[in-house]
N, C-alpha and C positions, 0 to 999 in steps of 0.2 A: 473462404467462400467468395466467389467473384461478385463484384458489384453489378447491380442491375440498374440500368437507366430507366426511370419511371416516367420520364416526360419527353416524349417525342411528339407533342401536340401543340396546337396554337394556344394563345393566352386565354381564349374563352373556355377551353377545356381544362385549363390548369387547376382551377378551384375544384372542379368535379373529380379530377384524378386524385387530388390531395385528400378530399373528404371521403372517397370511396374506401371502405374497410379500414379507415384510419382511426387509431386510438391514441389519445393524448395522455401523458402521464407525468408524474413527478417522481424522481428518484430522491428519496429523503434519507439522509444519513443520521441515524439515531445512535447516540452514545450512552452507554449505561455505566454508572459508577456502582461498583459492587463491593460488599464487604463479606469476607469469608472468615469464619472463626474455626480454627482447628486446634484441638488440644493434642499435643504430642508428648508422649511419655519418654523421658530419657533416663535410663537406669544408671545410677551412680557407679555400680560395679562394672559397667561397660564403657565408661568414659575414657579410661586409660587407653583402650584400644583405638578410640577415635583420635586421640592425641598422637599416638604412634603411627597411625595409618594416614590420616587426612590433614593434620595440622602441624605447622612448623612451630617449634617452641619459641623461636624469636618473635614470630607473629603474635603468639599468645601473650608473651611478656609485654609487647607493645600495647595489647588490649587490656593490660592490667590483670591478667590471669597468670598465676604462678603455675606453670605447667607441671611441676613436680608434685603439686598438691591435688591436681585434678584426678578424680577417681578414687581418692581416699574415701573409705566407707563412712563418711560423715556429711552432715548438712553444714556447709559453710559457703562463704561468699564466692570462692573460686569455682566450686562445683555449680553453683547457681548461675553465675555469669557464663560458664562454659555451656551449660544446658541451654540457656537462652540463645547462645550463639549457634549451637549445633542444630537445634530444633527446626528452624525454617528449612534447612537443607534436607531434612529427613521426611518432610511432608510429601506424600504421594499425590499425584494429580487427582485421583479419585476422591481422596480426602478433602482436597481443596474445593472441589465443585459440589460436594455433598451438602454443605450448609451455606451456600451463597445467598446473600440477601441484597436486593437492589436498594441502594440508598438514594439514587438520583437518576433521573432520565432527562436528557435534553437533546434538542435537535441541533446538529452541528451545521446543517446547510441542506440545500436542495437544488436540483436542476430540472429543467423542463425537457421533454422530448416527445416524440411521437413515433408510432410504429404502424406498419401495414402488414397484415398477415403474420404478425410476430417478429417482423424485421424492422429495425429502426429506419426512419426516413430522414435524409439529410438534404439540405439545399446546397448545391455547389456554389462557392463564393465567387467563382469566375463566370460561369455561364448561366447561373441561377436555375438550372434544371434540377430535378429531384432524383435522388438515387438511394438505394439501400445497400447494405453491406458495409465494408470498411472504406473510410475516406482516405484521402492522400493529403500530405502537407503541401499547401499551394505556394510556398516560398520558392522563388523570388517574385512571383506574379502578385500574390496577396500575402499579407502578414499573418492574418488570423483565419481560423475556420478550417474547413475541409473542402477538397475539390473531388470531382468525379474522375473515374479512370480516363475518360476521353480527354478531359482538360489536362490531366496529369501527363498523358502520353503526347498530346499535340501541342501543349504550351509550356507546362512546367519543366519537363525534362529537357526540351530544347533550350529553354532559358538558362537552366543550370549548366548545361553543356557549353553554352555560349560564354557564360561567366567564367567557367573553368578554362576554356580556351583562351579568353582574354587575359586571365591571370597568368597562364603559362607563357603567353606571348610577352607580357610585361617582364616576367622573370627572366626570360630568355634574352630580351633586349637589355635589361639591366646587367646581366652577367657578361654580355658581349662588350659592354662599355669599359 
């Protein structure tokens, strides 16, 4: 969406233009810590197929699980450790979200802004005019903020081109020496 310059008026009209249909807001980032409990049933008689299909026996041995004993139709430590290792990978997304419980809520930060007719309003850091839409990086004219399309076209881009030309001239002169 092209940027619209909102201020082509004298300073006495500046406040009126800014206040007209303008809404101020805060964008607040809220983070939720949640706990979900899912009970996943792992059948002992199906464990051997998981070992053959998904898990490397060397990895299981490093985890302290004797791969040859996994899936024996008995309750023992190897089967229990294997079931606890396999279960998280078998949880479906629907199961995970079904019993979520919020344990903590906190605000991570906020930022201010304003909009006019649903579009954000920005002040150009170069000419101090107001514009809506997307801003431009004002470097090398200014280090921070956004600038309007007019300043980007008439000041920023020529300054960047000048810097580029000067750098190419230096490189050329250095290579000629």
